[in-house]
C-alpha positions in Angstrom: -15.1 35.2 -12.8 -12.9 33.6 -10.1 -11.9 30.0 -10.6 -14.0 27.5 -8.6 -10.9 26.0 -7.0 -7.2 27.0 -6.6 -4.8 24.6 -8.3 -1.7 26.6 -7.9 1.1 25.4 -5.6 4.5 26.6 -4.5 7.5 24.3 -4.3 10.8 25.6 -2.9 9.6 29.1 -3.9 8.7 28.0 -7.4 5.1 29.0 -8.3 3.2 26.5 -10.4 -0.2 27.0 -11.9 -0.9 23.3 -11.4 0.5 20.6 -9.0 1.2 18.3 -12.0 4.8 18.4 -13.4 6.5 16.2 -16.0 9.3 14.0 -14.6 12.9 14.0 -15.7 13.9 11.6 -18.3 10.4 11.1 -19.7 9.8 14.4 -21.4 13.1 15.0 -23.2 13.9 18.7 -23.4 10.3 19.6 -23.9 10.6 20.3 -27.6 9.8 16.7 -28.4 6.3 17.0 -26.9 5.4 20.5 -28.0 3.4 19.4 -31.0 1.2 17.2 -28.7 1.0 19.2 -25.4 0.3 22.8 -24.5 3.5 23.3 -22.5 2.1 26.5 -20.9 -0.5 24.5 -19.0 2.0 22.3 -17.2 2.9 22.9 -13.6 6.6 22.6 -14.4 8.9 20.9 -16.9 11.8 18.9 -15.4 14.4 18.3 -18.1 16.2 15.0 -18.6 19.4 14.7 -16.5 22.3 17.0 -17.5 25.9 16.2 -17.0 29.0 18.3 -17.5 30.0 16.5 -20.7 27.8 14.9 -23.3 27.0 11.2 -22.7 26.0 8.5 -25.1 24.4 6.4 -22.4 24.4 2.7 -22.1 24.3 0.3 -25.0 21.0 -1.2 -26.2 18.8 -2.8 -25.4 18.1 -0.4 -22.6 14.3 -0.4 -22.2 12.1 -3.3 -21.6 8.4 -3.6 -20.6 7.6 -5.6 -17.5 4.3 -6.4 -15.7 2.7 -3.1 -14.9 5.9 -1.2 -15.5 9.0 -0.4 -17.5 12.7 -1.1 -16.9 15.2 1.3 -18.2 18.9 1.6 -18.3 19.4 4.7 -20.4 22.7 5.7 -18.7 22.1 9.4 -18.5 22.3 10.0 -22.2 22.3 13.8 -22.7 23.8 16.6 -24.8 26.0 18.0 -22.0 25.8 21.2 -20.1 26.9 23.8 -22.6 24.9 22.4 -25.5 21.9 22.3 -23.3 22.3 26.0 -22.4 22.9 27.1 -26.0 20.6 24.8 -28.0 17.9 23.4 -25.7 17.0 26.2 -23.2 16.2 28.8 -25.9 13.2 26.8 -26.9 12.0 26.3 -23.3 12.3 30.1 -22.7 9.4 30.6 -25.1 7.0 29.3 -22.5 5.9 30.7 -19.1 6.2 27.3 -17.4 8.9 26.9 -14.7 11.9 25.0 -16.0 13.7 22.8 -13.5 16.9 21.2 -14.6 17.8 17.7 -13.4 21.6 17.6 -12.7 23.8 14.6 -12.5 27.4 13.8 -11.9 30.0 11.1 -11.0 31.8 13.3 -8.6 30.7 16.1 -6.2 32.7 18.6 -8.2 30.6 18.0 -11.3 27.4 18.8 -9.4 29.0 22.0 -8.1 30.2 23.0 -11.6 26.8 22.5 -13.2 25.0 24.3 -10.3 27.3 27.3 -10.5 27.0 27.6 -14.2 23.2 27.3 -14.2 22.9 29.8 -11.4 23.8 32.5 -14.0 21.1 31.3 -16.5 18.0 33.4 -16.2 15.6 30.8 -17.7 16.2 28.2 -15.0 13.7 28.2 -12.2 15.3 25.5 -10.1 17.6 22.5 -9.9 16.6 18.9 -9.3 19.8 17.3 -7.8 19.7 13.6 -8.8 21.5 11.8 -6.0 20.8 8.4 -7.7 23.9 8.8 -9.9 26.8 6.4 -9.4 29.6 8.0 -7.3 32.8 6.8 -9.0 34.8 7.7 -5.9 32.7 5.3 -3.9 33.1 2.4 -6.4 29.9 3.2 -8.2 27.5 3.3 -5.2 24.7 5.9 -5.6 25.4 9.3 -3.9 22.0 9.1 -2.2 22.6 5.9 -0.2 24.6 7.6 2.6 23.3 10.4 4.8 26.8 12.0 5.2 27.3 12.0 1.4 24.0 13.6 0.7 24.4 16.2 3.4 27.9 17.1 2.1 26.9 17.2 -1.6 23.8 19.3 -1.0 25.8 21.7 1.2 28.5 22.1 -1.5 25.9 22.8 -4.2 24.0 25.2 -1.9 27.1 27.4 -1.5 27.4 28.1 -5.2 23.7 28.8 -6.2 20.7 30.8 -5.1 18.4 28.6 -7.2 15.9 26.4 -5.4 17.4 22.9 -4.8 15.1 19.9 -5.1 16.9 16.7 -4.0 15.7 13.7 -5.9 15.9 10.7 -3.6 16.7 7.1 -4.4 14.4 4.4 -3.0 17.3 1.9 -2.9 18.1 2.6 0.8 17.1 1.2 4.1 15.5 4.3 5.5 14.5 7.1 3.1 13.5 9.4 5.9 17.1 9.6 7.1 18.2 10.6 3.6 15.5 13.2 3.3 16.6 14.6 6.7 20.2 14.8 5.4 19.0 16.7 2.3 17.2 19.2 4.5 20.2 19.6 6.8 22.4 20.2 3.8 20.3 23.1 2.7 17.8 21.5 0.3 14.6 23.4 -0.4 12.5 20.4 -1.4 12.7 16.7 -2.1 11.3 14.6 -5.0 10.6 10.9 -4.6 10.9 8.3 -5.6 13.4 7.7 -8.3 13.3 4.2 -9.8 14.0 1.1 -7.7 16.5 -1.4 -9.2 15.1 -4.4 -11.1 15.9 -6.8 -13.9 14.3 -8.9 -16.5 15.5 -12.1 -18.3 14.9 -13.1 -21.9 14.4 -16.8 -21.6 14.8 -17.4 -25.4 18.2 -15.8 -25.5 18.9 -17.0 -21.9 20.3 -13.5 -21.1 19.2 -10.4 -19.2 16.8 -8.4 -21.3 18.9 -5.2 -20.7 22.4 -4.9 -21.9 23.3 -3.4 -18.5 21.6 -6.4 -16.8 19.8 -4.2 -14.2 17.7 -1.1 -14.6 15.3 1.3 -12.9 11.7 0.1 -12.6 8.9 2.7 -13.2 5.2 2.6 -13.8 2.2 1.4 -11.8 4.1 -1.5 -10.2 6.0 0.9 -7.9 3.1 3.2 -6.8 2.4 1.5 -3.4 6.1 1.8 -2.5 6.4 5.4 -3.7 3.2 6.4 -1.7 4.5 4.8 1.4 7.8 6.6 1.2 6.2 10.0 0.4 4.0 9.6 3.5 7.0 8.6 5.7 9.1 11.6 4.5 6.1 14.0 4.8 5.9 13.1 8.5 9.7 13.5 9.1 10.8 16.7 7.3 9.4 20.1 6.8 10.4 20.4 3.1 7.8 20.3 0.4 7.6 17.0 -1.5 7.2 16.3 -5.2 5.7 12.8 -5.3 6.2 10.4 -8.2 6.1 6.7 -9.0 3.5 5.0 -11.1 1.0 7.9 -11.4 -1.2 7.2 -14.4 -4.5 8.9 -13.4 -5.9 11.8 -11.5 -6.9 9.3 -8.7 -3.2 8.2 -8.4 -2.1 11.8 -8.2 -4.6 12.7 -5.5 -3.4 9.7 -3.4 0.1 11.3 -3.4 -1.3 14.7 -2.5 -3.3 13.2 0.4 -0.2 11.4 1.6 1.6 14.7 2.0 3.0 15.7 -1.4 2.7 19.4 -2.5 3.0 18.5 -6.2 3.4 15.4 -8.3 5.5 14.5 -11.3 4.3 12.1 -14.0 6.8 10.0 -16.0 6.2 6.7 -17.6 2.6 7.6 -18.5 3.9 10.3 -20.9 5.1 7.4 -23.2 1.6 6.0 -23.2 -0.4 9.3 -23.3 1.5 12.5 -24.0 -1.4 14.6 -22.7 -1.6 12.7 -19.4 -0.3 15.6 -17.2 -3.0 17.9 -18.5 -5.7 15.3 -18.1 -4.6 14.5 -14.6 -4.6 18.2 -13.7 -8.2 18.5 -14.9 -9.1 15.4 -13.0 -7.7 16.9 -9.8 -9.8 20.0 -10.4 -13.0 18.0 -10.9 -12.3 16.1 -7.7 -11.9 19.3 -5.7 -15.1 20.7 -7.1 -17.0 17.5 -6.4 -15.8 17.4 -2.8 -16.2 21.2 -2.2 -12.5 21.7 -1.5 -11.5 25.1 -2.7 -7.7 24.8 -2.5 -5.6 21.8 -3.6 -3.1 22.6 -0.9 -5.6 21.5 1.7 -5.2 17.9 0.6 -1.8 17.3 2.0 -3.1 18.0 5.6 -4.7 14.6 5.6 -1.4 12.5 5.5 -0.2 14.1 8.8 -3.3 12.6 10.5 -2.5 9.0 9.5 -0.7 7.0 12.1 0.4 3.3 12.0 
């Protein structure tokens, strides 16, 4: 019997059985969640950020809860490129879910090296290029804050890999549509947004910042209205497919992003609260489509283009 509705989507040529992915940095390398979640039912798994060399990350404390959200300053802790390929990818290869590797670097050459290396790894379905990393050659400013830097970085990566490139955009900019346009001009195949806006919290008993690094990235429900607005703006500016993220906790949240113009969504902070959230959200989207007699989830994103200020 044919399914009542179509939930499958295609992002940058990557076919997904569901529009619901798990976001980088919130799902480890997948193995941590395997006892709790059927990984074969996810739209895609985005690994935590991978750098050329292993990183220990920032000193603790590096996570603190805030009103309707979470501040983190993990500092890109990861096992490094070669260990990831040899020890982490074999586990993920057991599943038929697309594997998208989030890549990070402090210099453009590091992004290029990782991309060229992963281009030769069959298990990888695509790369999520994290331009929210601190560019050491620019005094620590994020790569993703300047259109010229984004365009050049994406162009360099594009030359060394045939893998789909998903550019993860930072919200810490004046005009995110200009950055999205630069990502498209450089050869990006899709964009994901938003990464975490900067924030901080203060421990009044210790009279010090709650995070050892002072500031961190804010995620969770508190940022959803900002993320939705940016997704809608970018959807009306570029032709690239969009992966929307930022504060998605329920199917209703995810549907808002799809209506605003996203092709798919990624859930993050909610994974810490409910490991099965991605699957529950996917089922909720299906129920919404059936209830509203919409046969294809891809029809939802047509609505955002009709909304004008």
